[in-house]
N, C-alpha and C positions, 0 to 999 in steps of 0.2 A: 263103159266109157272110161278110159284112163284120164287121170288129171295130174298135172305137174305139182309136186309137193310145194307147199307154201314157202318153205325155207329157201327154195331155189331163187326167190326174188330178193333175198337179202344179199347185197353185193359185198361179200368179203373180198379183201384185197382190191377194192375199187377206188378209182379216182375220177375226177371230172375231166372230161375230154373237151378241149376247146376247139379242135378242128371240126369243120362242118361235116355232116353226114354225106354230102355230095362229094367230099374229098376222100372218103373212105370206100365208097362203093364204085363198082364198074358195071357196065351193061353186061347182062348175062350172069351176074354173080348170084349165088344162092343165098337167101336170107330166110329168117323166120319172123312171123308176126305173132307176138304174144298178146292175147286178149286179157286185159288186166283184171276184169271181174271174174271170169271163169278159169283163168290161168291156162287155158288151152293154147296150143301153138299151131300155126298153119305155115306150111312151106311155100315159098314164093321165089320168083326170079325177077331181078331188076331189068326193066325194059327201056327206061328213059330217066335221065338225070338232069336236074337244073339246080341252081343254088338254093331254091326255096321249096321245090317239090320233087318227089320221086314217084315214078310210075312202076307198078309191079304187076306180075301175072301170077296168080295162085296156081299151085300144082294140081289142084282139083277144084271142081265146082263147089260153091258154098251157098248155103241158105242166106237170104237177106238178114235173117235173125242172128247169124254168127257175129256180125258187127255191122254198124250202120254209119252212114255219113254223119260227120260231126263227132264221132266217138274217138276217144284217145286210145291208142294202142302202142305197143313197144316193138321197135324194129331191132333185131339182133343179127349180127353177122360175125363170122369167125375168120380170123386172119392170124396165121402163125401161132395158133393156140391161145390167142387173145380174143375175148368176146367184146365187141363194141355194141353198145345199146343206146338207143335214142327213143324218147317218147315223141310220137307224131300224132297228127290228127287226120282222120280219114276225110278226104275232100270229095272223092267221087268213087262210086262202085258201078261198073258197067260191064257190058259184053255178055256172051252166052255163059250161063252158069255163074254169073257175077264174079268171074275170074279176074277181071281187070280192075285194079285198085290204084288210086292216086292218093298220096299222103303229103301233108305239109309238115315241115320240120319245126319243132317247138323247142327253142332253147338249146343248151349244151347237152352233150351226151355223157355217158359213163363207160369206162373201159374196165373190164374184169380180167385180171391176170389168171389164166387157167394153167400156167406152167406149174402152179403150186398144188394142183389137183393130183391125187395119187394115181400114177399110171403104172400098170403092171404088164410086162411082156410075158403073157401066159397063153397057152393054147387051151381054150375053153370050147368044148363042143357047142355048136349052136345050129338051129334050124330057123328058116324064115319063109314067109310068104310075101310076095309083092302085092301090095294093096293099091298102089298108084304108080304109074310110070309114064314117061314121055313116049316110049314105044308101047302102045296099048296092048299088044299081043302078050306082053310079059305079065299083065295084071292077072293074079290068081296063080302064077307060077310058084311052086313050092320047091325049096332046096333043103335037104335033110342032113347032109354030111359036110359041114363046114366047121372051121375052128377059128377062133380069134387069133390075131397076131399080137395085139396089145389091147388093153381095155382100161377105161376109167369109169367113174361113176356117171360121167356125162356122155360117153360114147365109146366106140370101138373101131378097130380096123380088121378087115378080113379080105380074102381073095375068093373070087368066084368066076365061073365061065360066063355067067349072064352079063349081057351088055348094059349094065345099069348106068344111069346118067344122074348128074347132079339134080336134086329135087325129087327123085324117085323115093317113094315111101314104103317101108318094110315093117311087117309085124314079126317080131323075133322072139324066140325062146332060147334062153341061155341055160345050159345044163351045168350048173355049178358043181353038182354031185349027183349020184343016182337018186337021191331023195330030195334034192333042192333045185328048183327051177325058177328063173326070173323071166317074166314076160314084159316086153317093151315095144313101143312103136317108135321108129326113128326114121330119119331121112338122110339121103346121101349128100354129103357136102364135098366129096372128092371122089373121082373115079378115073383111074389112069391105067393104061395097059402095061404089064410087066411080063418079061419072058421067063418061062419056067419049063426047062427040059425041051427046048425047041418049040414050045407052044406059048401063045399069049393068053393070059388071063387078066382080069381087071382087079387091081388093088383098090379097095373101097374103104373110105373113111365115112363112118356113120355117126350122126349126132342124135342122141335120144330126144324125142319130142314129148313122149308121155310114158311115165313110169309111176306106178302106184307107190305111195310113200313107204309102205312096209317092205316092198320088194327092193326099192332103192336102198333102204337100210340094210337088207340082206346082202346086196351087192357091195356096199361100202365095207361091211364086216368081212366079206370074202376077200376083197382087195387088201385090206389091212393085214389079214392073216397071211395072204400070199406074199406080201412084201416082207414079212418077218421071217419067212422060211429061208 
């Protein structure tokens, strides 16, 4: 089981955001739910918005023990390389697989400027397996020969012929060198068609959900070295 490193919760370059969560989100938008105690993250989609409550649908079924009604969790969404975060309270969990979640907004939010994260336009070989998808026939699909277009310690972009959608979850292996590999779980935050040689493929932006601390350190060192070359 991957866990998100503790230092990821330290909001460098952060400031308090006075605008309400309901003003930043839109129906159908992909967000993540961060469980504060375990630091695990779950992918979800916004289904309903009001000034004091947000309804979400998780990308996969979850055990009632993952989080419970009355628990405080953190909502995170990405907009133009800026992460917006709000602490919210779980009001209701319902539906098949406990996928329908309603949360109430608590106080002001925090915005984290991600443009200051190191981004490298580098072609790094990667392989991945689809572990959750809107189109269920894709689950279990393996892709071996892909390369990144750009990458940061928080995510990456690549192109694929698979019809991936926002909220789909991938288990990835990044081949930094013949002897160095980083494993990560991430979810799709953007997928749009682009034309390549008369054919269309999907340009996919993926945000890491779970990376072990040591492997994240290796990735950061790799990015720093690549930027210096």
